[in-house]
C-alpha positions in Angstrom: -159.7 168.2 178.4 -161.6 169.9 181.4 -163.8 167.8 184.0 -166.8 169.4 182.1 -165.8 167.9 178.9 -164.8 164.6 180.1 -168.3 164.4 182.0 -170.3 165.2 178.9 -168.2 163.0 176.5 -168.7 159.9 179.1 -172.4 160.7 179.5 -172.9 160.9 175.7 -171.1 157.3 175.7 -173.2 155.9 178.0 -176.5 157.0 176.3 -175.4 155.7 173.0 -174.6 152.3 174.4 -178.2 152.6 176.2 -179.7 153.7 172.7 -177.9 150.8 171.2 -179.0 148.2 173.8 -182.3 147.3 172.7 -184.9 145.0 174.4 -186.6 142.8 171.7 -187.9 139.3 172.4 -186.4 136.1 170.7 -189.0 134.3 168.6 -188.8 130.9 167.0 -188.8 131.6 163.3 -189.7 129.4 160.2 -186.4 128.1 159.9 -186.2 126.4 163.2 -184.0 128.5 165.4 -184.6 132.1 168.0 -184.6 135.4 166.1 -184.9 138.8 167.2 -183.3 141.9 164.9 -179.3 141.2 164.8 -179.5 138.0 166.9 -179.9 134.4 165.4 -179.7 131.5 168.5 -179.9 128.2 166.7 -180.2 124.8 169.2 -178.8 121.7 168.1 -179.4 122.5 164.6 -175.6 121.4 164.2 -174.7 118.5 166.3 -171.3 117.8 166.9 -169.1 115.9 164.0 -169.0 111.9 164.4 -165.5 112.4 162.0 -164.0 115.5 163.6 -165.6 116.0 166.6 -165.3 119.5 168.3 -165.4 121.8 165.4 -166.5 124.7 167.3 -169.7 125.1 165.1 -171.9 123.0 167.2 -174.4 122.6 169.8 -176.2 126.2 170.8 -174.8 128.6 168.2 -175.2 132.5 168.2 -175.0 134.4 164.9 -174.8 137.9 166.4 -175.3 140.8 164.0 -174.4 139.0 161.0 -171.3 136.8 162.6 -171.0 133.3 164.5 -169.6 134.6 167.7 -170.9 132.0 170.3 -170.8 128.3 170.1 -170.3 124.7 171.2 -173.2 125.2 174.0 -173.6 121.8 175.4 -172.6 119.3 178.0 -169.1 118.7 178.0 -166.2 116.8 180.2 -164.0 119.4 179.8 -163.5 123.2 180.9 -161.7 124.0 177.5 -162.5 121.2 175.1 -160.1 120.6 172.4 -161.4 119.0 169.3 -159.7 115.5 170.1 -162.1 115.6 173.2 -165.2 113.5 173.5 -168.4 114.9 172.2 -171.8 113.8 172.8 -174.0 112.2 170.7 -177.5 114.0 170.2 -180.0 111.3 171.0 -183.2 113.6 170.4 -184.1 117.2 169.6 -187.7 118.2 169.9 -189.0 122.1 169.6 -192.1 123.4 170.9 -193.3 125.6 168.2 -195.9 127.3 170.5 -193.4 128.4 173.1 -190.4 128.1 171.2 -188.7 125.9 173.8 -186.2 123.4 172.5 -185.4 119.9 174.4 -182.1 118.3 173.2 -180.9 114.7 175.1 -177.5 114.0 174.9 -175.3 111.4 175.8 -171.7 109.8 176.1 -171.6 106.1 175.8 -168.0 106.2 177.1 -169.4 107.0 180.6 -172.9 105.7 180.1 -173.8 109.5 180.9 -177.1 111.0 179.6 -178.2 114.5 180.0 -181.0 117.1 178.9 -181.0 120.5 177.9 -183.7 123.0 177.7 -183.5 126.4 176.1 -186.6 128.7 176.4 -186.9 132.2 175.1 -187.2 134.7 178.2 -187.6 138.4 178.1 -184.9 139.6 176.1 -182.7 136.4 176.0 -183.3 132.9 177.0 -182.7 130.3 179.7 -180.6 127.1 179.5 -181.3 124.4 181.9 -179.8 121.3 182.3 -181.4 118.2 184.0 -180.1 114.8 184.9 -182.5 111.7 185.4 -179.8 110.0 187.3 -176.8 111.4 189.2 -173.6 111.9 187.8 -171.5 108.8 187.1 -168.6 108.8 189.7 -166.2 109.1 186.6 -167.7 112.4 185.4 -168.0 114.3 188.6 -165.7 116.9 188.4 -165.6 116.5 184.9 -169.1 117.3 183.8 -169.8 120.6 183.3 -172.0 123.3 180.9 -170.1 125.4 178.3 -170.5 128.3 176.0 -167.9 129.2 173.9 -167.0 132.8 172.7 -164.9 133.3 169.7 -161.4 135.2 170.5 -161.3 137.3 167.4 -164.8 138.8 168.1 -163.9 139.7 171.4 -160.2 140.6 172.0 -159.9 144.4 171.8 -163.0 144.6 174.3 -163.9 144.4 177.9 -165.8 142.3 180.2 -167.2 142.8 183.5 -167.6 140.1 186.1 -169.7 141.0 188.9 -168.9 144.6 188.5 -165.1 144.1 188.5 -164.1 145.5 184.9 -161.7 143.4 182.7 -160.4 143.1 179.1 -159.9 140.1 176.6 -156.2 139.3 176.2 -155.0 139.5 172.8 -153.0 136.3 173.3 -153.5 133.5 175.6 -151.4 133.7 178.7 -152.5 132.7 182.3 -152.1 130.7 185.4 -152.3 126.9 184.6 -151.9 124.0 187.2 -151.4 120.3 186.9 -153.6 117.3 187.9 -152.8 113.6 187.8 -153.8 111.9 184.5 -156.1 109.7 186.1 -158.5 112.8 186.4 -157.9 113.5 182.6 -161.2 112.9 180.8 -161.2 110.1 178.0 -160.2 111.5 174.3 -161.2 109.7 171.3 -159.8 106.4 170.5 -157.9 106.7 174.0 -155.5 108.8 172.3 -154.1 111.9 174.1 -153.1 115.2 172.4 -150.3 116.1 174.9 -146.9 115.0 175.2 -146.3 114.0 178.5 -142.8 113.1 178.0 -143.3 110.0 180.4 -145.0 112.1 183.2 -148.6 110.9 185.0 -149.8 114.8 185.2 -151.4 117.1 182.4 -151.9 120.9 182.4 -155.4 122.3 183.4 -156.3 125.9 182.9 -157.3 128.0 185.5 -160.1 130.6 185.2 -159.4 134.1 184.5 -162.4 135.1 186.5 -165.5 133.6 188.6 -168.6 135.4 189.2 -172.2 134.9 188.9 -173.1 137.5 186.0 -170.5 138.1 183.3 -171.0 140.9 180.4 -169.4 140.5 177.4 -167.9 143.6 175.3 -170.3 146.1 177.2 -167.7 148.6 174.9 -169.2 147.4 171.5 -173.1 146.7 171.3 -173.0 144.2 168.3 -171.1 142.0 170.5 -172.3 142.5 173.9 -173.7 139.4 175.6 -174.5 138.9 179.5 -174.4 135.4 181.2 -175.9 135.2 184.7 -176.4 132.1 187.0 -177.0 131.7 190.4 -174.2 128.7 190.1 -170.9 130.1 189.8 -169.3 130.9 186.0 -165.9 130.5 185.3 -164.2 132.0 182.3 -161.3 130.3 180.6 -159.0 131.0 177.9 -159.0 127.5 176.0 -156.1 128.9 173.5 -153.9 128.0 176.5 -154.1 124.2 175.7 -154.7 124.6 172.0 -154.3 127.4 169.8 -157.7 127.0 168.0 -159.5 127.2 171.6 -162.0 129.8 172.6 -163.0 131.6 175.6 -165.1 129.4 177.5 -168.2 130.1 180.0 -168.4 127.4 182.1 -170.4 125.7 185.2 -169.5 122.3 186.8 -172.8 120.0 187.3 -173.2 119.0 190.7 -172.8 115.6 192.1 -175.5 113.4 193.7 -178.4 115.5 192.2 -181.3 115.0 189.7 -183.9 117.1 188.0 -182.7 120.6 187.0 -179.3 120.8 188.3 -177.9 124.1 186.3 -179.6 127.3 184.9 -178.3 129.9 183.0 -179.7 133.0 181.2 -178.2 134.2 178.6 -178.8 137.8 176.7 -177.4 138.7 173.3 -178.1 142.4 172.8 -180.1 143.4 170.1 -178.9 146.7 168.3 -182.5 148.4 167.6 -183.0 149.1 163.6 -179.6 147.2 162.8 -178.9 146.6 159.4 -176.0 144.4 158.0 -173.7 146.0 155.5 -174.3 145.1 152.0 -171.6 142.7 150.7 -170.4 144.3 146.9 -169.3 141.1 145.0 -166.7 141.6 142.3 -163.2 140.0 141.1 -160.5 141.2 143.2 -158.2 140.1 140.2 -160.1 142.4 137.8 -161.1 141.8 134.2 -160.4 141.3 130.6 -162.1 144.3 128.6 -164.0 142.7 126.5 -165.8 139.9 128.7 -169.1 140.1 130.5 -168.8 141.6 134.0 -171.2 141.6 137.0 -171.6 142.5 140.3 -173.6 140.4 142.9 -174.8 142.3 146.0 -175.8 140.3 149.0 -178.2 142.7 150.9 -180.1 142.3 154.4 -184.0 141.8 154.0 -184.4 144.8 156.1 -182.5 147.0 153.9 -183.7 149.4 151.3 -182.3 148.4 148.0 -180.4 150.9 146.0 -181.2 151.6 142.3 -177.7 151.9 140.9 -174.1 151.0 141.0 -171.7 153.5 140.1 -168.2 152.3 138.2 -165.7 155.0 139.1 -162.4 155.2 137.3 -159.4 156.5 139.1 -156.7 158.3 136.6 -152.9 158.2 137.3 -153.4 161.8 138.8 -155.5 160.3 141.5 -158.4 161.9 139.9 -162.1 160.1 139.7 -164.6 159.8 136.9 -167.9 158.3 136.8 -167.9 155.8 134.0 -171.1 154.1 134.2 -174.2 154.3 136.6 -175.6 150.6 136.2 -178.9 149.7 137.0 -179.6 147.5 139.7 -182.0 144.6 139.4 -183.2 142.4 142.1 -182.4 138.3 141.5 -184.4 137.1 144.9 -183.5 135.7 148.2 -181.0 132.9 149.0 -180.7 131.6 152.0 -181.2 134.4 154.6 -180.5 137.5 152.3 -181.9 139.4 149.1 -179.6 139.2 146.2 -179.3 142.2 143.8 -177.5 142.5 140.5 -176.0 145.2 138.3 -174.3 144.9 134.8 -171.2 146.7 133.8 -169.9 144.6 130.9 -169.6 147.7 128.6 -166.8 149.3 130.7 -163.9 147.8 128.6 -161.0 150.7 128.7 -158.1 149.3 130.5 -157.7 151.1 133.6 -158.1 151.3 137.7 -161.7 151.1 138.8 -163.7 151.0 141.6 -167.6 150.1 142.6 -170.1 152.3 144.7 -173.5 151.4 146.2 -175.5 153.5 148.2 -172.3 155.4 149.5 -170.3 152.2 150.2 -166.8 152.0 148.2 -165.1 148.9 147.1 -161.4 148.7 146.9 -160.1 149.4 143.4 -159.5 146.5 141.0 -158.0 146.7 137.1 -159.1 146.4 133.7 -156.7 144.9 131.3 -155.9 142.2 128.6 -153.7 140.0 130.2 -155.4 140.3 133.9 -155.3 136.1 134.5 -151.4 135.7 133.6 -150.1 135.2 136.9 -153.1 134.0 139.2 -151.4 130.6 139.2 -148.0 131.5 139.8 -148.1 131.8 143.8 -149.6 128.3 144.1 -146.7 126.9 141.9 -143.9 129.0 143.1 -144.6 129.1 146.6 -147.5 127.0 148.1 -146.5 123.8 146.3 -143.0 124.2 147.4 -143.5 124.8 151.0 -145.7 121.7 151.1 -142.9 119.4 150.0 -142.1 116.6 152.5 -138.6 115.4 153.1 -137.2 118.9 151.7 -135.5 121.7 153.6 -137.2 124.6 152.0 -136.0 128.3 151.8 -137.7 131.5 150.5 -135.2 134.4 150.6 -134.2 135.2 154.2 -137.0 132.8 155.3 -136.6 129.4 156.3 -140.0 127.5 155.6 -138.9 124.3 157.4 -135.9 122.0 157.3 -136.1 118.2 156.0 -138.9 116.7 157.8 -139.6 112.5 158.5 -136.1 111.4 157.4 -137.2 108.3 159.3 -140.1 107.1 157.3 -141.8 104.9 157.8 -142.7 102.1 159.9 -145.4 99.2 159.2 -148.6 100.3 160.8 -150.1 98.0 163.5 -153.3 96.1 163.0 -156.6 96.9 164.6 -155.6 100.6 164.8 -158.2 102.8 165.1 -156.6 106.5 164.4 -157.2 109.9 163.2 -158.1 111.7 160.2 -159.7 108.7 158.8 -156.5 106.6 159.0 -157.0 103.0 160.1 -155.0 99.8 159.4 -158.2 97.5 159.9 -157.5 93.7 161.1 -155.1 92.8 158.4 -151.9 94.1 156.9 -151.9 93.2 153.4 -148.1 93.6 153.5 -145.0 91.9 153.7 -143.8 93.7 156.7 -144.5 93.2 160.1 -146.0 95.8 162.7 -143.5 98.5 163.7 -141.0 97.1 160.7 -139.2 99.6 159.1 -140.0 100.0 155.2 -137.2 101.5 153.4 -137.6 104.2 150.4 -140.2 106.5 152.3 -137.6 109.2 153.3 -138.5 110.6 149.6 -140.9 112.7 148.0 -144.5 113.4 148.9 -146.2 116.7 149.4 -147.6 117.3 153.1 -151.6 116.9 152.3 -153.1 120.2 153.5 -152.6 122.1 156.8 -151.7 118.5 158.6 -148.3 116.9 157.7 -149.9 113.3 156.5 -149.1 111.7 153.0 -152.5 111.0 151.5 -152.2 108.9 148.7 -155.4 108.9 146.9 -154.6 112.9 147.2 -151.3 112.3 145.4 -152.4 110.5 142.6 -155.3 113.0 141.7 -152.9 115.8 142.3 -150.6 114.3 140.0 -153.2 113.8 137.4 -154.0 117.3 137.6 -150.2 118.1 136.8 -150.5 116.1 134.1 -153.3 117.8 132.5 -151.6 121.1 132.9 -148.6 120.0 131.4 -150.5 118.2 128.2 -153.1 121.1 127.7 -150.1 124.1 128.1 -146.8 122.7 128.5 -145.8 125.3 130.9 -141.9 125.6 131.3 -142.3 127.9 134.3 -138.8 127.8 136.4 -138.8 129.9 139.7 -137.7 127.0 142.1 -134.7 124.9 142.4 -135.6 121.4 143.5 -132.7 119.2 144.7 -134.0 115.9 145.1 -130.5 114.5 146.0 -129.6 117.1 148.8 -133.2 117.2 149.6 -133.0 120.9 149.3 -135.7 123.6 147.5 -135.0 127.2 147.0 -137.8 129.2 146.0 -137.5 132.1 143.5 -134.1 130.6 142.3 -134.4 129.1 138.9 -132.4 125.8 138.2 -133.3 125.5 134.7 -136.1 122.7 134.9 -139.6 123.0 134.6 -140.8 123.3 137.9 -144.2 121.3 136.9 -141.9 118.3 135.9 -140.2 118.6 139.1 -143.2 118.6 141.2 -144.5 115.6 139.4 -141.4 113.7 140.1 -141.3 114.8 143.5 -145.3 113.8 144.3 -144.7 110.0 142.6 -142.0 108.9 144.8 -144.2 107.6 147.5 -146.8 106.0 145.4 -144.1 104.4 143.6 -142.4 102.9 146.4 -145.7 101.6 147.7 -146.0 99.4 144.8 -142.2 98.4 144.5 -142.0 97.5 148.3 -145.9 96.8 149.6 -147.2 95.4 146.1 -150.1 97.5 145.7 -151.5 101.0 146.8 -151.7 102.0 150.1 -153.9 104.7 152.4 -150.7 106.7 152.9 -148.6 107.7 155.9 -149.4 109.3 159.2 -148.1 109.9 162.5 -148.1 107.3 165.2 -149.7 109.7 167.9 -152.0 112.3 168.1 -149.6 114.9 169.8 -147.3 114.6 166.7 -150.3 114.9 164.5 -151.8 117.9 165.8 -148.5 119.9 165.8 -148.4 123.3 164.4 -145.7 125.4 162.6 -142.3 123.9 161.3 -142.4 120.2 160.9 -138.9 118.8 160.8 -138.8 118.1 164.6 -142.3 116.1 164.9 -139.6 113.1 164.5 -136.1 112.9 165.5 -135.1 111.9 161.9 -133.5 108.7 163.3 -134.5 105.2 162.9 -135.4 103.1 166.0 -136.4 105.7 168.3 -140.2 104.9 168.3 -141.5 108.4 167.0 -141.3 107.1 163.1 -144.7 107.8 161.0 -146.6 104.8 159.9 -147.3 103.3 156.6 -151.4 101.9 156.5 -151.2 99.5 154.0 -154.7 98.6 153.5 -155.9 99.4 150.0 -159.0 98.9 147.9 -159.9 98.6 144.0 -160.6 102.4 143.5 -157.3 103.0 145.0 -155.6 100.4 142.5 -156.6 102.5 139.5 -156.2 106.0 140.8 -152.6 104.8 141.5 -152.5 103.0 137.9 -153.5 106.3 136.2 -150.8 108.6 138.0 -148.3 106.3 137.7 -148.7 105.6 133.8 -149.4 109.4 133.4 -146.2 110.1 134.9 -144.4 107.9 133.1 -145.4 109.3 129.7 -144.4 113.1 130.8 -141.1 112.2 132.4 -140.2 109.8 129.8 -137.5 112.5 128.5 -137.1 114.5 131.7 -136.2 111.4 134.1 -136.0 107.9 132.0 -135.1 105.8 134.8 -138.0 106.9 137.0 -140.3 106.9 134.1 -139.6 103.1 133.3 -140.0 102.3 136.9 -143.3 103.8 137.0 -144.6 102.3 133.8 -143.6 99.0 135.0 -145.8 99.6 138.5 -148.6 100.8 136.4 -148.5 97.8 134.5 -148.3 95.5 137.6 -151.2 97.2 138.9 -153.4 96.6 136.0 -152.6 93.1 135.5 -153.3 92.6 139.5 -156.7 94.1 138.9 -157.6 92.9 135.3 -160.5 90.3 136.9 -162.1 93.0 139.2 -165.2 93.6 137.2 -167.3 95.6 139.9 -164.4 98.5 139.7 -164.4 98.7 135.6 -166.1 101.7 135.1 -163.2 103.5 137.3 -160.5 101.9 135.0 -161.4 103.7 132.0 -158.9 106.6 133.2 -156.1 104.1 133.9 -156.5 102.3 130.8 -156.7 105.8 128.6 -153.3 106.7 130.3 -152.0 103.5 129.8 -152.9 103.9 126.2 -150.9 106.8 126.2 -147.8 105.8 127.9 -147.4 102.5 125.3 -149.4 103.2 122.5 -151.1 99.8 122.7 -154.9 100.4 121.7 -156.3 97.2 123.3 -156.3 99.4 126.3 -158.8 101.8 124.5 -160.7 99.2 122.7 -164.6 100.0 123.0 -163.9 103.6 125.0 -165.5 105.9 123.2 -168.7 103.6 123.2 -168.4 103.8 127.1 -167.6 107.2 127.2 -170.8 108.1 125.2 -172.7 105.6 127.1 -171.7 107.1 130.4 -173.3 110.4 129.3 -176.6 109.0 128.8 -179.5 109.9 131.4 -180.6 107.1 133.4 -184.6 106.9 134.5 -184.8 108.2 137.9 -181.6 109.8 138.4 -181.7 112.9 140.9 -181.4 116.4 139.2 -177.9 116.8 140.7 -176.4 113.5 139.6 -177.7 114.3 136.1 -175.7 117.5 136.4 -172.6 115.8 137.4 -173.3 113.4 134.7 -173.2 116.3 132.3 -169.7 117.5 134.0 -168.3 114.4 132.2 -168.4 116.2 128.7 -165.3 117.8 129.7 -163.7 115.3 130.6 -164.6 113.1 127.4 -163.4 115.5 125.1 -160.0 115.8 126.9 -159.8 112.2 125.0 -161.0 113.9 121.4 -157.8 113.9 119.9 -157.4 109.9 120.1 -160.9 109.0 119.5 -162.6 108.6 116.0 -163.0 111.8 113.8 -166.8 112.0 114.3 -166.1 111.5 118.3 -166.7 115.4 119.0 -170.1 115.7 116.8 -171.4 112.6 119.0 -170.6 114.8 121.9 -172.7 117.9 120.6 -176.0 117.2 122.0 -174.3 116.6 125.4 -173.0 119.9 124.9 -176.1 121.6 124.5 -177.4 120.0 127.5 -174.2 120.9 129.5 -175.2 124.4 128.6 -178.7 124.2 129.5 -177.5 122.8 132.7 -175.0 125.9 133.2 -178.0 128.3 132.2 -180.3 126.7 134.9 -177.6 127.5 137.8 -178.6 131.0 137.8 -182.3 129.6 138.8 -180.8 127.8 142.1 -178.2 131.0 143.1 -177.5 134.3 141.9 -174.0 133.0 141.1 -174.5 130.5 138.8 -172.3 128.0 140.2 -172.7 124.2 141.0 -172.5 124.8 144.7 -172.2 128.1 146.6 -171.3 126.4 149.7 -170.7 123.2 151.6 -171.9 121.1 154.6 -168.4 120.0 156.2 -166.2 121.7 153.4 -166.8 124.7 151.4 -167.1 124.6 147.7 -164.4 126.3 146.0 -163.3 122.9 144.6 -166.8 122.2 143.1 -166.6 125.6 141.2 -163.0 125.3 140.0 -164.3 121.9 138.5 -167.4 123.5 136.9 -164.8 126.0 135.5 -162.4 123.4 133.7 -165.3 121.5 132.6 -166.9 124.6 130.8 -163.3 125.3 129.4 -163.0 121.9 127.6 -166.6 122.2 126.4 -165.7 126.1 125.2 -162.7 124.7 123.4 -164.5 122.0 121.0 -168.0 124.0 121.0 -167.4 127.9 121.3 -170.7 128.3 119.8 -172.3 126.5 122.7 -170.4 127.3 125.9 -168.8 130.7 125.9 -165.8 132.1 127.7 -168.1 133.9 130.1 -169.2 130.4 131.5 -165.8 129.7 132.4 -165.3 133.5 134.1 -168.2 133.6 135.9 -166.3 130.8 138.2 -163.1 132.7 138.1 -165.3 136.0 139.5 -166.6 133.6 142.4 -163.1 132.3 143.3 -161.9 135.7 143.1 -164.5 137.8 145.1 -168.0 137.7 143.4 -169.6 135.5 146.4 -171.6 135.9 149.7 -170.1 137.1 153.4 -167.4 138.6 151.9 -165.8 139.8 148.5 -162.3 138.6 149.4 -160.5 136.7 147.1 -160.5 132.9 148.0 -156.7 132.6 147.0 -154.1 134.0 149.3 -152.0 136.4 147.8 -153.8 136.6 144.6 -156.2 139.6 143.6 -156.0 143.2 145.4 -157.7 141.9 148.4 -157.5 138.3 148.9 -157.7 136.0 152.1 -155.4 137.1 155.0 -155.4 133.9 156.8 -155.7 130.4 155.7 -155.4 126.9 157.8 -152.0 126.1 156.6 -148.9 124.9 159.0 -148.5 128.5 160.2 -152.0 129.1 160.9 -151.3 129.6 164.6 -149.2 132.7 163.6 -152.7 134.1 161.9 -150.7 134.2 158.4 -151.1 132.1 155.6 -149.0 130.8 152.6 -149.4 132.5 149.2 -151.3 130.7 146.3 -153.5 128.5 148.8 -157.4 128.3 147.4 -159.0 127.9 150.8 -162.1 125.6 150.6 -164.9 129.0 151.0 -168.1 129.1 152.2 -169.3 126.8 154.9 -172.9 126.4 156.0 -174.0 126.5 159.6 -177.6 125.1 159.5 -179.9 126.3 158.1 -178.8 129.4 156.5 -175.9 131.1 157.9 -172.6 130.6 155.6 -169.4 132.3 156.1 -165.7 132.0 155.4 -163.9 133.6 158.3 -161.0 135.5 157.7 -160.2 136.6 161.1 -159.8 133.2 162.7 -158.1 130.7 160.5 -158.9 127.7 162.5 -162.0 126.5 160.7 -160.5 123.8 158.3 -163.6 123.4 156.4 -163.3 127.0 155.4 -159.9 128.0 155.3 -157.7 124.5 154.7 -155.9 124.4 151.1 -155.1 120.9 149.8 -152.7 119.8 147.3 -155.9 118.2 145.2 -157.6 121.4 145.4 -154.7 123.6 144.7 -153.3 121.3 141.7 -157.0 121.6 140.2 -156.7 125.6 140.8 -153.5 125.7 139.0 -154.8 124.1 135.8 -157.8 126.4 136.1 -155.8 129.5 136.4 -153.6 128.6 133.5 -156.4 128.2 131.7 -157.9 131.7 132.7 -154.3 132.7 131.4 -154.5 131.3 127.8 -158.3 131.6 127.4 -159.0 133.4 124.3 
């Protein structure tokens, strides 16, 4: 290339960038945030979490050309905040509707430290000003700062400019660090600490990548370009050095000994002129059976001009493509921030490979065939659950998922122990053991609850019940895993002649049974003793040394409540029944434990409603009809509406129709017909859902945790009602939930189950999340709301647990739902 061509190309690039960089003023919209084309600035619409602290979706947030890329704008006590660092309490938030100015007051009670933030639209961006009524407390000098955090996956592969110096964002964290005395470290929650100091009185601090007064992020990418300027020096840090879920942090220290306005930044997110978000064409990545309803829901930018048709193309064996149908587009309406359109292609029935095209945008392919759902639950059964098995070495081909962990379980948790992840012992032990005393038998069985490595007893009980329901409904004898309890070894894709489902029930019940036999009642669960053990990523077998008496053992939290007791009773009685022939000795122990719980709690009338499932499972296990006396009447009574009941709870009430029908074979002959009026009302409720959202599901998104669990439950309930009342609830009422899970949903059209479908989620919040990978068969929570109207489920950043963390409870429900789909006729 000659010089003139180089200059012309460079000039053209600069002209394109200048044309892309549009100057549009931010204005306060009717939803309470600042907005211009492609830029939304939320100011403390989302306060920091009081339970999980720094979730990287709080404070000042910027949704930039359709993606949350900037967050956590606020006064902090650390240059590179971790999840477990202290977060401020928002004491007040006021908005001037005329000027668009936000006034937020924050407070750290641990330091008696108050601050005020004002955010004001200015020119093409906004000012951030920090005010102090009193000088910084001495204990916060050198700690107190203002931070704004930038999503690494949105900025790696891009450049930044610091006071004219050209630089680029690193793909992986690797820069200078230093050590400071531990006395200088800001407090973390409950006075815990995330670092394994190995007895040293120093901690790691990250040094800035650069210091400047003007930072320009991604000048090479107009949709991500943000400029930050200040007379106070700006430091740019890579928070991933101290925690893999850290972000790039722009930071300024607050000065000591000053009051009034102590800091001012100007932030200018670039706005691309006439930018329009690309439509999301929703469809099932798994595909469709020939005769069922088929519908695409299209998420469309309100600034876009809707298309008139969705073209359905078929791909032949020789690669040629044929237009099969031009499906007319209809408008559904607005939901949150986008418009939604629909197109029906139910009459496309011939088996084959297809894709959809809307306004020139093509989806990936999907199949149509009769047995399309046969394998959708296999990865969860074959890979995800075996990988989650605690106290076992787990192999898969050449891969070692993990060696046997936690063989030194467990010690009695001490009293008055505020812990983490909602674990807490309280002021009483409720245990025959003393704090720190070893309790035998907990080095066997159980699953890692989710992306962490604790044992959650309630989740275990609900998981066992889902597995029992799956066994009762379909008796799947699938055998793809060798599970050797005696030698603590699992080999994935290696049959051992035993049904995997029964082996999983057997493995999961051991910790519950041991709690009853050793402690005398159900217990909260088992968790790590320290936060630096709990936050561990990767292979878990070295979190403890697997030796007794060294002080690194996990703790058993022994407090309980009647609700948990009845969950234990149900799970143990159900296990006793299904394992009666498979493992008679374990079955007998489980039944004895279930009966003990029932007898110990028989006088507790407050929780009587929660005892119905336990009583029913005891009846099935023993044949004693005394357990189900009056149950039929109670089930019918529970479905009756109550005066003043909110609509949401009324819908939940009707979800009980499916649960009641599971008991139908054991009730009177006319029990099913007594349920018909409720089935009709339930169907009306299902149809009403299409007025609430274009997908016809109970919940499209969650606030704190995504909604896929609710959608799966909706599909399971619809199946049981369809099974008994096919004239009322149709198969398509079940399939609509499957479509949502597999890709017909907002934000993207990826399948929410890793490894399932043509284009599934590529990351999830599993124990291998630091590798930006996934464990096959993980149903992620899905879409999460950033108030007031932005929902997302990121696939380039696995560290949002509310979007990407799979749980044993959710995945066991999904396995049941997957088997329902495979057997739906």
